[in-house]
C-alpha positions as CSV (number, residue, x, y, z in Angstrom):
1,X,-9.5,-46.4,-6.6
2,X,-5.7,-46.4,-6.2
3,X,-4.5,-47.8,-2.9
4,X,-2.7,-45.3,-0.6
5,X,1.0,-45.8,-0.9
6,X,2.6,-42.5,0.2
7,X,3.4,-42.0,3.9
8,X,2.9,-38.9,6.0
9,X,4.2,-39.0,9.5
10,X,3.5,-36.5,12.2
11,X,4.1,-36.2,15.9
12,X,1.3,-35.0,18.2
13,X,0.9,-34.4,21.9
14,X,-0.5,-37.4,23.8
15,X,-3.8,-35.6,24.6
16,X,-4.2,-34.8,20.8
17,X,-3.6,-38.5,20.0
18,X,-6.2,-39.6,22.6
19,X,-8.8,-37.1,21.2
20,X,-8.2,-38.3,17.6
21,X,-8.5,-42.0,18.7
22,X,-11.7,-41.2,20.6
23,X,-13.2,-39.4,17.7
24,X,-12.3,-42.2,15.3
25,X,-13.8,-44.8,17.8
26,X,-17.1,-42.7,17.9
27,X,-17.3,-42.9,14.2
28,X,-16.2,-46.6,14.1
29,X,-13.5,-46.0,11.6
30,X,-9.7,-46.7,11.9
31,X,-7.6,-43.8,13.2
32,X,-5.7,-43.7,9.9
33,X,-8.9,-43.3,7.9
34,X,-10.2,-40.6,10.3
35,X,-6.9,-38.6,10.1
36,X,-6.6,-39.1,6.3
37,X,-10.1,-37.8,5.7
38,X,-9.7,-34.8,8.1
39,X,-6.4,-33.8,6.5
40,X,-7.7,-34.2,2.9
41,X,-10.8,-32.1,3.7
42,X,-8.8,-29.3,5.3
43,X,-6.3,-29.4,2.5
44,X,-9.0,-29.1,-0.1
45,X,-10.6,-26.2,1.8
46,X,-7.3,-24.3,2.0
47,X,-6.5,-24.8,-1.6
48,X,-10.0,-23.7,-2.7
49,X,-9.8,-20.6,-0.6
50,X,-6.5,-19.6,-2.0
51,X,-7.5,-20.2,-5.6
52,X,-10.8,-18.3,-5.1
53,X,-9.6,-15.2,-3.4
54,X,-6.9,-12.7,-4.3
55,X,-5.1,-11.7,-1.1
56,X,-3.4,-8.4,-0.8
57,X,-1.8,-6.5,2.1
58,X,-4.2,-4.1,3.9
59,X,-2.2,-1.1,2.7
60,X,-2.8,-2.1,-0.9
61,X,-6.5,-2.3,-0.3
62,X,-6.5,1.1,1.5
63,X,-4.6,2.7,-1.4
64,X,-7.0,1.1,-3.9
65,X,-10.1,2.5,-2.1
66,X,-8.5,5.9,-1.8
67,X,-7.8,5.9,-5.6
68,X,-11.4,5.0,-6.3
69,X,-12.6,7.8,-4.1
70,X,-10.4,10.4,-5.7
71,X,-12.1,12.2,-8.6
72,X,-10.5,11.5,-11.9
73,X,-8.7,14.2,-13.8
74,X,-8.7,13.9,-17.6
75,X,-5.3,13.8,-19.3
76,X,-4.3,16.9,-21.2
77,X,-4.3,15.0,-24.5
78,X,-7.8,13.7,-23.8
79,X,-9.1,17.3,-23.0
80,X,-7.6,18.6,-26.3
81,X,-9.2,15.7,-28.3
82,X,-12.6,16.4,-26.7
83,X,-12.4,20.1,-27.7
84,X,-11.2,19.2,-31.2
85,X,-14.0,16.6,-31.6
86,X,-16.6,19.4,-31.1
87,X,-15.3,21.2,-34.2
88,X,-14.7,18.1,-36.3
89,X,-17.9,16.2,-35.6
90,X,-21.1,17.8,-36.6
91,X,-24.4,17.1,-34.9
92,X,-27.3,16.4,-37.2
């Protein structure tokens, strides 16, 4: 395992720092280990969610559903090909 060498510094409110220190003490781990593991877990969760789901604006989704609900109209060329197919293809 590679030793941690990059730094990440943040500022927090005093009450947040106290809560983090208390939580780390309850688990009997150093504060830096507690914070590092919490941050790494959350980062992994966010990345996984964004790689798993495709996010689109609500209006796109509404338009997509409306398009699915609208009956399809065949293209003119397709209708002509279907009529022509009846005369070209014989049923046996």
